[in-house]
FIDREN-7924 format. One record per residue: residue number from 1; residue in three letters; x, y, z negated of N, C-alpha, C in turn. Coordinates in pm, 1 decimal. Each point is the difference from the previous one (the first is absolute). Example, Ala and Ser with C-alpha at 12.3 -4.5 7.8 and 13.67 -1.06 7.14 Angstrom:
2
(1 'Ala' (1319.0 -569.0 -780.0) (-89.0 119.0 0.0) (90.0 120.0 0.0))
(2 'Ser' (-35.0 105.0 72.0) (82.0 119.0 -6.0) (-77.0 109.0 -73.0))
END
This chain:
158
(1 'Unk' (-4449.3 5128.3 704.8) (-92.4 -107.4 22.8) (60.6 -94.5 104.0))
(2 'Unk' (-13.5 -128.9 -22.1) (47.6 -99.3 96.4) (-97.3 -4.7 116.9))
(3 'Unk' (53.6 -1.5 121.1) (-83.6 -11.8 119.7) (-28.6 -148.0 23.5))
(4 'Unk' (-125.8 -40.3 6.6) (-29.0 -140.3 31.0) (60.6 -36.4 135.5))
(5 'Unk' (68.0 -115.5 9.7) (70.8 -36.1 123.3) (-85.2 3.9 126.3))
(6 'Unk' (-125.9 -36.7 -8.4) (-82.8 -4.2 120.9) (-20.2 140.1 59.1))
(7 'Unk' (16.9 105.3 -81.5) (-14.2 137.0 49.4) (124.5 49.4 73.2))
(8 'Unk' (108.6 -77.7 -7.0) (124.3 41.2 64.6) (8.4 -46.3 144.5))
(9 'Unk' (-86.2 -91.3 40.4) (8.3 -55.3 134.6) (-16.4 111.1 102.8))
(10 'Unk' (96.9 8.7 89.3) (2.8 92.2 113.2) (2.6 148.1 -36.5))
(11 'Unk' (-19.8 36.0 -126.4) (9.7 140.4 -39.0) (137.5 29.5 -57.1))
(12 'Unk' (48.7 -89.0 -84.0) (127.6 21.3 -66.3) (104.2 -100.4 49.0))
(13 'Unk' (-41.8 -123.2 23.9) (91.5 -104.4 45.1) (-54.7 -61.6 127.8))
(14 'Unk' (88.3 -16.4 97.6) (-40.0 -61.8 126.4) (110.3 -93.6 47.7))
(15 'Unk' (-21.4 -60.1 114.5) (93.3 -95.9 60.9) (15.0 -126.0 -84.8))
(16 'Unk' (-110.9 -43.3 -59.6) (-2.1 -124.7 -76.3) (29.5 -119.7 89.4))
(17 'Unk' (54.8 -105.1 -57.8) (6.8 -129.9 67.6) (-140.5 -60.0 -1.2))
(18 'Unk' (-63.9 -3.5 -118.4) (-136.5 -49.5 -15.7) (-58.7 62.2 -126.3))
(19 'Unk' (-75.0 107.2 16.2) (-54.2 74.1 -114.8) (-80.5 -90.2 -92.9))
(20 'Unk' (-72.4 -96.3 55.4) (-81.2 -89.6 -83.8) (85.3 -80.9 -96.7))
(21 'Unk' (125.2 -28.0 37.4) (89.6 -76.9 -87.2) (91.0 89.6 -83.0))
(22 'Unk' (3.0 128.9 28.3) (91.2 89.7 -68.8) (-66.0 88.1 -105.4))
(23 'Unk' (-130.9 16.2 7.6) (-70.1 80.7 -99.0) (-18.3 -84.5 -125.5))
(24 'Unk' (57.6 47.5 -110.0) (-9.0 -70.2 -128.0) (-89.5 78.7 -95.5))
(25 'Unk' (-16.3 -51.8 -121.1) (-88.3 64.2 -97.7) (44.4 142.0 -35.2))
(26 'Unk' (129.1 19.8 -20.8) (47.0 130.4 -46.6) (98.7 67.0 94.7))
(27 'Unk' (39.0 -68.4 105.0) (98.1 57.4 90.5) (-7.1 -62.8 137.3))
(28 'Unk' (94.7 35.4 84.1) (3.8 -48.1 137.8) (135.2 -63.8 24.3))
(29 'Unk' (-1.8 -125.4 46.3) (124.5 -69.2 31.3) (69.5 67.8 116.9))
(30 'Unk' (130.0 22.1 -14.7) (82.7 51.9 108.8) (89.0 -113.7 49.9))
(31 'Unk' (26.1 0.2 130.6) (68.8 -112.4 62.8) (132.0 41.3 63.3))
(32 'Unk' (89.0 -96.7 10.3) (136.7 20.4 45.9) (8.8 5.3 151.7))
(33 'Unk' (59.9 107.4 51.3) (19.7 14.8 143.8) (145.1 -27.7 39.3))
(34 'Unk' (94.1 68.2 -66.9) (140.8 -9.3 37.2) (87.2 -4.1 -124.8))
(35 'Unk' (119.7 -59.5 15.8) (99.3 -5.0 -107.0) (131.0 53.7 55.7))
(36 'Unk' (67.5 82.1 -79.7) (125.7 61.5 40.1) (106.0 -28.5 -105.0))
(37 'Unk' (124.5 -7.3 41.9) (112.5 -10.4 -91.5) (78.4 130.6 4.8))
(38 'Unk' (52.3 40.6 -114.0) (73.9 125.3 -9.3) (142.4 -19.0 51.3))
(39 'Unk' (48.8 99.9 76.2) (136.0 -8.6 53.7) (86.0 121.3 -37.0))
(40 'Unk' (-55.6 95.2 -74.1) (79.5 113.8 -45.2) (-56.1 51.3 -132.0))
(41 'Unk' (71.2 92.2 -59.4) (-46.5 60.1 -124.9) (-95.8 114.7 30.0))
(42 'Unk' (-73.7 42.2 -101.6) (-83.3 118.0 7.6) (48.8 102.1 -100.4))
(43 'Unk' (-57.6 119.7 1.7) (38.7 104.8 -94.9) (-122.8 80.6 -41.1))
(44 'Unk' (-5.1 38.2 -127.4) (-107.2 82.8 -54.4) (60.9 114.6 -78.3))
(45 'Unk' (-69.4 113.4 0.6) (40.6 114.5 -80.1) (-125.4 73.1 -46.5))
(46 'Unk' (15.5 118.9 -56.5) (-114.0 72.7 -54.3) (-87.6 63.4 107.1))
(47 'Unk' (59.8 69.4 96.9) (-79.0 76.2 97.0) (0.0 -60.3 140.9))
(48 'Unk' (46.2 -121.6 12.1) (-0.1 -76.0 126.6) (96.9 52.0 105.5))
(49 'Unk' (89.4 91.8 -35.1) (96.8 46.5 99.2) (101.5 -108.6 34.3))
(50 'Unk' (22.3 -92.1 -92.4) (94.7 -109.4 23.0) (-69.5 -135.9 12.0))
(51 'Unk' (-132.2 1.7 12.6) (-72.1 -127.2 10.5) (43.6 -72.5 126.5))
(52 'Unk' (24.2 -128.8 -15.8) (36.3 -85.1 113.0) (-71.3 -132.3 -20.0))
(53 'Unk' (-78.8 -38.3 98.8) (-67.4 -128.6 -8.6) (95.8 -110.8 41.9))
(54 'Unk' (-0.3 -108.5 -75.2) (83.8 -114.1 33.2) (-42.9 -57.5 134.7))
(55 'Unk' (96.4 -33.4 82.4) (-30.8 -63.4 128.4) (-35.8 -146.0 -23.4))
(56 'Unk' (-81.4 -53.1 88.7) (-40.1 -139.9 -11.1) (-24.9 -56.6 138.6))
(57 'Unk' (-1.4 -131.8 7.9) (-32.2 -66.6 126.2) (-111.4 -100.5 -25.0))
(58 'Unk' (-86.4 -12.2 99.1) (-113.9 -90.2 -11.2) (45.2 -145.0 15.3))
(59 'Unk' (-48.8 -84.5 -88.5) (26.6 -142.6 11.6) (-99.7 -59.7 98.1))
(60 'Unk' (43.1 -96.6 78.7) (-86.6 -64.3 99.3) (-66.9 -122.2 -60.7))
(61 'Unk' (-129.5 -11.3 22.4) (-76.9 -112.8 -52.0) (45.6 -129.5 67.2))
(62 'Unk' (8.2 -106.1 -78.4) (30.6 -133.4 51.0) (-127.9 -82.7 -10.0))
(63 'Unk' (-71.7 -16.6 111.7) (-127.6 -73.0 -2.4) (-96.9 58.4 -103.1))
(64 'Unk' (-10.0 131.3 -5.3) (-91.4 73.7 -87.7) (33.7 -6.2 -148.7))
(65 'Unk' (121.1 -40.3 -37.0) (41.3 7.8 -139.0) (149.2 30.5 -7.6))
(66 'Unk' (41.8 38.7 -119.4) (142.3 21.1 -27.8) (31.8 -60.5 -135.7))
(67 'Unk' (117.6 -57.6 -12.3) (50.1 -40.5 -131.3) (96.5 109.3 -43.2))
(68 'Unk' (-38.9 72.7 -104.7) (80.1 112.4 -47.6) (89.4 -43.1 -115.0))
(69 'Unk' (127.5 31.3 9.9) (94.3 -22.9 -108.9) (-28.9 100.5 -111.6))
(70 'Unk' (46.1 -26.7 -121.1) (-17.4 99.0 -106.2) (57.5 134.9 42.3))
(71 'Unk' (-68.7 105.1 -35.8) (42.8 134.1 35.9) (-118.7 91.6 19.3))
(72 'Unk' (27.0 119.4 50.6) (-104.1 101.4 21.5) (-19.8 24.4 148.4))
(73 'Unk' (-125.5 18.1 38.4) (-38.2 19.9 138.8) (-105.0 109.9 6.2))
(74 'Unk' (5.1 78.9 105.6) (-107.8 95.1 26.3) (-105.8 -75.1 79.7))
(75 'Unk' (-125.3 19.0 -37.2) (-108.5 -62.5 76.7) (-95.6 108.3 48.0))
(76 'Unk' (-65.6 -28.8 111.2) (-102.2 89.3 55.0) (-131.9 -74.9 -0.8))
(77 'Unk' (-105.9 71.7 -30.2) (-134.0 -55.9 -16.3) (-80.5 21.0 128.5))
(78 'Unk' (-85.3 -98.1 32.4) (-86.6 9.4 118.7) (-102.9 112.5 -10.3))
(79 'Unk' (-61.4 12.5 -116.5) (-114.2 89.7 -14.1) (43.7 146.5 1.1))
(80 'Unk' (-84.3 82.9 59.4) (22.8 144.3 6.7) (-76.4 67.2 -114.1))
(81 'Unk' (72.1 73.4 -82.9) (-59.2 71.6 -113.4) (-20.5 145.6 42.2))
(82 'Unk' (-118.4 53.3 -27.3) (-32.3 137.6 37.3) (-75.3 65.0 -116.2))
(83 'Unk' (76.4 56.5 -94.0) (-60.7 56.0 -120.5) (-38.7 146.1 20.2))
(84 'Unk' (-117.3 35.7 -48.9) (-39.0 140.6 2.3) (65.4 69.5 -119.9))
(85 'Unk' (-29.7 128.4 -19.6) (68.9 74.4 -105.2) (-65.0 -13.8 -137.6))
(86 'Unk' (-85.1 -100.2 -15.7) (-56.9 -32.4 -131.3) (32.7 -143.0 -42.7))
(87 'Unk' (68.1 -73.4 84.3) (20.4 -143.0 -24.3) (147.6 -32.4 -16.6))
(88 'Unk' (31.2 -84.9 -99.0) (135.0 -54.1 -17.4) (-9.5 -151.7 3.6))
(89 'Unk' (111.1 -63.1 31.0) (4.7 -145.5 1.9) (115.6 -50.6 -83.6))
(90 'Unk' (-22.9 -113.7 -66.2) (104.3 -66.8 -76.8) (6.6 -144.3 49.3))
(91 'Unk' (122.2 -46.7 30.8) (22.0 -133.4 54.3) (46.8 -94.3 -110.2))
(92 'Unk' (-52.3 -122.1 2.5) (40.9 -105.8 -92.4) (35.9 -125.0 80.2))
(93 'Unk' (113.0 -65.8 -33.2) (34.1 -124.1 70.8) (-97.0 -111.3 -37.7))
(94 'Unk' (-17.4 -95.1 90.1) (-84.3 -116.2 -30.6) (65.8 -84.7 -107.0))
(95 'Unk' (-81.1 -58.5 -86.3) (55.3 -84.7 -105.5) (67.4 -123.5 59.4))
(96 'Unk' (-46.1 -47.1 115.0) (64.8 -114.6 65.7) (142.7 33.4 40.3))
(97 'Unk' (23.3 122.5 39.8) (134.7 43.6 35.1) (89.8 -4.3 -124.2))
(98 'Unk' (-51.7 51.3 -110.1) (75.4 1.3 -125.2) (27.5 -142.6 -47.2))
(99 'Unk' (-98.5 -87.3 10.8) (17.8 -139.9 -41.6) (104.5 -72.6 84.5))
(100 'Unk' (29.8 54.1 118.5) (102.5 -58.3 86.2) (135.1 69.4 -16.1))
(101 'Unk' (11.8 87.0 -99.2) (128.2 61.8 -29.0) (32.4 120.9 84.4))
(102 'Unk' (-101.3 74.3 40.5) (21.3 121.5 79.1) (-100.6 105.2 -45.0))
(103 'Unk' (28.2 123.9 31.7) (-93.9 107.2 -30.8) (15.5 110.1 103.3))
(104 'Unk' (-89.9 95.9 -3.6) (5.4 115.0 89.4) (-6.9 125.8 -83.9))
(105 'Unk' (86.9 95.3 32.9) (0.4 129.9 -65.1) (-59.0 102.0 97.7))
(106 'Unk' (-76.6 93.6 -56.0) (-65.8 99.8 82.8) (-6.5 132.1 -74.6))
(107 'Unk' (0.0 107.1 75.9) (-28.9 130.1 -58.4) (-150.4 23.7 2.2))
(108 'Unk' (-40.9 109.2 -57.0) (-139.8 41.0 1.0) (-38.6 44.5 141.0))
(109 'Unk' (-119.2 -33.6 43.4) (-52.0 50.4 127.2) (-73.5 130.3 -30.4))
(110 'Unk' (64.8 111.2 33.2) (-51.7 132.7 -31.8) (-121.0 36.9 85.2))
(111 'Unk' (-82.6 93.5 -50.2) (-109.8 51.8 81.5) (54.5 54.5 131.9))
(112 'Unk' (-67.4 -32.4 109.8) (40.7 46.6 131.8) (97.5 -91.6 71.2))
(113 'Unk' (48.5 -104.1 -68.4) (92.8 -92.9 65.4) (-70.3 -71.2 114.9))
(114 'Unk' (71.9 -16.6 111.7) (-51.0 -75.9 113.0) (115.9 -80.3 57.4))
(115 'Unk' (-19.3 -130.7 12.4) (103.6 -81.5 60.7) (-13.1 -146.9 -34.7))
(116 'Unk' (91.9 -76.1 56.4) (13.6 -142.1 -32.2) (103.2 -7.1 -112.4))
(117 'Unk' (-39.8 -36.1 -122.0) (93.2 4.5 -112.3) (127.3 -81.0 23.1))
(118 'Unk' (109.7 53.6 -51.4) (127.7 -69.7 -4.9) (34.8 -16.4 -147.0))
(119 'Unk' (24.9 -123.1 -40.1) (18.8 -35.4 -139.8) (129.7 -78.4 -15.8))
(120 'Unk' (41.6 -22.1 -123.6) (121.9 -74.6 -27.4) (-35.2 -137.8 -54.1))
(121 'Unk' (35.5 -103.9 75.2) (-18.1 -138.6 -42.1) (129.0 -45.7 -66.8))
(122 'Unk' (-10.3 -48.1 -123.2) (116.6 -48.4 -74.1) (-17.1 -150.6 -23.3))
(123 'Unk' (82.8 -77.8 67.7) (-0.1 -145.3 -17.0) (99.6 -31.8 -111.1))
(124 'Unk' (-49.4 -46.4 -112.4) (81.8 -27.2 -117.7) (30.0 -149.8 -12.1))
(125 'Unk' (-89.9 -83.3 46.3) (15.8 -145.0 -6.3) (132.9 -41.2 64.4))
(126 'Unk' (89.0 -70.9 -72.3) (129.5 -37.4 56.5) (-10.8 -90.1 123.1))
(127 'Unk' (-115.0 -65.0 17.8) (-20.8 -83.9 118.3) (-59.9 77.2 116.7))
(128 'Unk' (-32.9 126.0 -21.4) (-55.7 82.6 106.4) (-151.3 -7.6 6.5))
(129 'Unk' (-53.8 45.6 111.9) (-144.8 4.7 20.3) (-30.7 -24.4 146.5))
(130 'Unk' (-91.4 -90.6 25.7) (-51.4 -19.3 135.7) (-127.0 83.8 10.1))
(131 'Unk' (-2.0 90.9 97.1) (-114.0 91.2 12.6) (-43.9 5.6 145.6))
(132 'Unk' (-130.5 5.5 18.9) (-59.3 -6.3 133.1) (-50.1 136.4 44.4))
(133 'Unk' (3.9 21.1 131.0) (-55.3 121.8 59.2) (-147.5 11.4 -40.3))
(134 'Unk' (-42.6 118.7 -30.3) (-136.8 32.4 -41.2) (-37.5 -54.6 -137.4))
(135 'Unk' (98.3 -45.8 -78.9) (-28.7 -46.4 -135.7) (-59.9 114.0 -81.7))
(136 'Unk' (-95.1 -33.5 -85.1) (-51.1 96.9 -96.2) (106.5 16.3 -107.2))
(137 'Unk' (54.5 120.9 -13.4) (109.8 21.5 -93.6) (-38.7 82.0 -122.4))
(138 'Unk' (-110.6 70.2 4.8) (-42.1 80.4 -114.3) (-134.0 65.2 23.8))
(139 'Unk' (-42.6 76.2 -98.9) (-126.2 71.8 10.2) (22.4 147.9 -26.4))
(140 'Unk' (-77.7 80.6 68.9) (-2.9 142.3 -29.8) (-131.7 29.3 -71.6))
(141 'Unk' (9.9 78.1 -105.6) (-117.0 45.7 -74.2) (-8.5 150.0 23.9))
(142 'Unk' (-119.0 46.8 34.8) (-19.7 140.8 35.9) (-76.9 72.9 -108.6))
(143 'Unk' (45.8 121.4 -30.7) (-63.7 83.6 -100.3) (-38.1 132.2 64.7))
(144 'Unk' (-118.8 47.3 -32.1) (-48.9 126.7 56.5) (-19.9 99.9 -112.7))
(145 'Unk' (53.5 120.2 19.1) (-15.9 109.3 -94.0) (-122.2 82.4 41.5))
(146 'Unk' (-62.4 64.4 -92.5) (-117.9 82.0 33.2) (36.2 128.0 73.4))
(147 'Unk' (121.2 47.1 -21.6) (44.2 121.9 67.7) (117.9 -31.0 90.9))
(148 'Unk' (24.5 88.8 93.7) (113.3 -16.9 91.0) (129.7 6.9 -79.2))
(149 'Unk' (95.6 -82.6 38.8) (126.8 -7.6 -71.7) (112.4 70.9 72.8))
(150 'Unk' (-25.9 59.3 112.7) (104.0 68.8 76.0) (40.0 -79.8 122.6))
(151 'Unk' (79.0 60.2 83.6) (43.7 -61.7 125.4) (124.6 -84.5 -21.6))
(152 'Unk' (16.1 -103.7 80.0) (117.0 -85.8 -4.1) (122.9 78.8 45.7))
(153 'Unk' (106.7 -7.1 -77.1) (120.1 78.2 30.3) (118.2 -88.0 38.2))
(154 'Unk' (-18.2 -131.9 1.4) (111.2 -90.2 29.9) (30.2 -8.5 148.3))
(155 'Unk' (109.4 -66.6 32.3) (40.5 -15.5 140.1) (-46.1 -132.4 59.1))
(156 'Unk' (-58.9 -86.2 -81.2) (-36.1 -133.8 47.2) (-146.4 -3.0 41.4))
(157 'Unk' (-27.8 62.9 111.0) (-137.2 9.8 49.4) (3.0 -23.3 149.1))
(158 'Unk' (-84.0 -89.8 46.3) (-6.4 -28.4 145.6) (-93.2 97.4 66.6))
END
C-alpha cells in the first residue's frame, strides 16, 4: 500500500526545507544538499570482502549554485529518511531535471534504512546543468507492507 505523503511528516521523513512545499499528491520532494565529484574507482564483489567505495570530494557552491559539466556526480539529500521494518521507498527524478538533460539514479530504500540519501546525478546535456542549493531534485514514494519485512542489513545507515 502506498503511504499518503502527509503521513510521512516527522515519522518517516524529517529535516524538510519546507514541508508545505515538498508534500506532493503521491510522494515527497527531496532536495539537494551537497554535490561531490568522484576522484577514484570503486570495487564490488559477491560477499563484499573486496568492496571499495569510490573516493569523492565535495564541490563548493558558487553563490548558492553550480554549473555542472556533463558527467556523473554523487549528491546528498537534505531530508533524513527513517524507515521502519514495514516500509520501503522508491526515488524518482523530477521531470524538470530530465527535461534539462539530466537524471538521478537510486537504489531501493530498504526497510530499516536511516540516513540522508546519497544518489547518482548524471548530467547528459552537452551544455551542462546549472543547479541550485536546496533544489527539488526528485520525489520519494513510500510503500508499507502489512507484515514486517526484516531488519536492514546494509552498511549505509546513519
